C-alpha positions in Angstrom: 107.8 -43.9 14.7 107.4 -42.4 18.1 104.9 -39.8 19.4 107.7 -37.3 19.9 108.6 -37.6 16.2 105.4 -35.7 15.5 104.5 -33.9 18.7 108.1 -32.7 19.5 107.2 -29.6 17.4 103.6 -29.6 16.3 103.6 -28.7 12.6 101.2 -26.0 11.4 98.9 -27.2 8.7 96.9 -25.1 6.2 93.8 -25.5 4.1 92.0 -23.1 1.8 90.3 -21.4 4.6 91.8 -22.5 8.0 95.1 -22.8 9.7 95.7 -25.7 12.2 98.3 -24.5 14.6 99.3 -24.7 18.2 96.9 -23.3 20.7 98.1 -20.1 22.5 97.3 -18.3 25.8 95.7 -15.6 23.8 93.1 -18.0 22.5 91.5 -18.3 26.1 88.5 -16.0 25.6 87.5 -17.4 22.2 87.9 -20.9 23.4 85.7 -20.1 26.4 83.1 -18.6 24.2 82.3 -22.0 22.6 83.3 -24.0 25.7 80.6 -22.4 27.8 78.0 -23.0 25.2 75.6 -25.8 26.2 74.8 -26.6 22.6 78.6 -27.1 21.7 79.2 -29.3 24.9 76.0 -31.3 24.4 77.6 -34.1 22.4 81.3 -34.1 23.8 82.7 -35.9 26.8 83.6 -32.7 28.8 81.2 -30.7 30.8 80.1 -27.1 29.8 82.7 -24.6 31.0 81.1 -22.6 33.9 84.0 -20.0 34.2 87.0 -18.8 32.4 89.0 -20.8 35.0 87.5 -24.0 33.5 88.7 -23.0 30.1 92.1 -22.0 31.5 92.5 -25.4 33.1 92.1 -27.2 29.6 94.4 -24.6 27.9 97.0 -25.2 30.6 96.8 -28.9 30.0 97.2 -28.4 26.2 100.3 -26.3 26.7 101.8 -28.9 29.1 101.1 -31.6 26.4 103.1 -29.5 24.0 105.9 -29.2 26.4 106.0 -32.9 27.1 105.9 -33.7 23.3 102.7 -35.7 23.8 99.5 -35.9 21.9 97.7 -32.5 21.9 95.2 -30.6 19.7 95.6 -28.2 16.9 93.6 -24.9 17.2 91.5 -24.0 14.1 91.9 -20.5 13.0 90.0 -18.7 10.3 92.6 -17.4 7.7 90.4 -14.4 6.8 89.8 -13.0 10.3 92.4 -14.8 12.6 89.5 -15.9 14.7 90.0 -19.1 16.8 87.0 -21.2 16.2 87.7 -24.7 17.6 90.1 -27.6 18.0 90.9 -30.8 16.1 93.2 -33.6 17.1 94.2 -37.2 17.3 92.5 -38.0 20.6 94.8 -41.0 20.8 97.6 -42.6 18.6 99.0 -45.9 18.9 102.2 -46.0 16.8 102.8 -49.6 17.2 99.4 -50.5 15.7 99.5 -47.6 13.1 96.0 -46.6 14.2 94.6 -43.3 15.6 91.2 -41.6 16.4 90.3 -38.1 15.5 88.1 -35.7 17.5 87.0 -32.1 16.9 84.8 -29.3 18.4 83.9 -25.9 16.7 82.1 -22.8 17.7 78.3 -22.9 17.0 78.6 -19.7 15.1 80.5 -21.7 12.4 78.5 -24.8 12.3 77.3 -25.9 8.7 80.0 -24.0 6.9 82.4 -26.9 6.1 85.3 -25.7 8.3 85.3 -28.9 10.4 85.3 -31.1 7.3 88.1 -29.2 5.8 90.1 -29.4 8.9 89.3 -33.1 9.3 90.4 -33.8 5.6 93.8 -32.2 6.3 94.4 -34.2 9.5 93.5 -37.5 7.5 96.1 -36.4 5.0 98.6 -35.7 7.6 97.9 -39.0 9.5 98.3 -41.1 6.4 101.2 -39.2 4.7 103.3 -38.2 7.7 102.4 -40.6 10.7 102.5 -43.8 8.8 98.9 -44.7 9.8 96.9 -47.5 8.3 93.6 -46.8 10.0 92.0 -43.6 11.3 88.7 -43.7 13.1 86.2 -41.5 14.7 83.3 -42.0 17.0 80.3 -39.8 17.9 77.3 -40.0 20.2 74.5 -41.7 18.2 72.4 -38.5 18.2 75.2 -36.1 17.0 74.2 -36.0 13.3 76.5 -33.0 12.6 79.6 -34.9 13.6 78.4 -37.9 11.6 78.1 -35.8 8.5 81.7 -34.7 8.9 82.9 -38.2 9.1 80.8 -39.1 6.0 82.1 -36.0 4.0 85.8 -37.0 4.8 85.1 -40.4 3.2 84.9 -42.4 6.4 82.9 -45.7 6.3 80.2 -46.3 8.9 81.2 -49.6 10.8 78.3 -49.9 13.3 76.9 -48.9 16.6 78.7 -49.4 19.8 75.9 -50.0 22.2 76.4 -48.3 25.5 80.0 -47.8 24.4 80.8 -44.9 26.8 79.6 -43.8 30.3 79.5 -40.0 30.3 77.4 -37.3 31.8 75.5 -39.8 34.0 74.5 -42.2 31.3 75.7 -44.9 29.0 76.0 -43.5 25.5 75.6 -45.4 22.2 78.4 -44.5 19.8 78.6 -44.6 16.1 81.9 -45.8 14.7 83.5 -44.6 11.4 86.8 -45.3 9.8 89.1 -44.9 6.8 92.0 -47.1 5.8 95.2 -46.0 4.2 94.5 -47.8 0.9 91.1 -46.2 0.7 92.5 -42.8 1.2 95.3 -43.5 -1.4 92.8 -44.7 -4.0 90.8 -41.5 -3.6 93.9 -39.4 -4.1 94.9 -41.3 -7.3 91.8 -42.7 -8.9 92.6 -45.5 -11.2 96.1 -46.1 -9.9 97.0 -49.5 -8.4 96.9 -49.5 -4.6 99.6 -50.7 -2.5 98.5 -52.2 0.8 100.9 -52.3 3.7 
């Protein structure tokens, strides 16, 4: 499988409460609302957006990734209101190894409501059922308890602490590593059924 097989036309995904869909130009202001929030950017690799131009730069990058059929994020939209509240994606995907890593960010107004977990579960389903993945991992700064809870609620297993695993925002950050394997995911979908390991 090649990256273009999936990202040639990014599919829209749907859960009970959210749509995962392509990001659009009209999402700019709602994206800037959380991108300029210091609390939202506290535990991510990117800097707080200081102006609408900062957000537009990221949005333009995403749109160019769509055009090039390369790895790019889904926007998270609330089905009840149509509000754009964040993004979720495979931050990298190695088809030859059948592995990928997910990442996500959501507006502070919607923290603690389960939207990120809901979206992440849908992405895990897509990864294992449509992308032929055998392992999906996620990492977070050690202090990011909110992100860690999302990983746990999606059924990921804590693998350990990567000490000073990333230099970002002027310091080396310890990272917590979580992952889930295809056979673990399959076992949860069909409890009691024999598991086929690739």
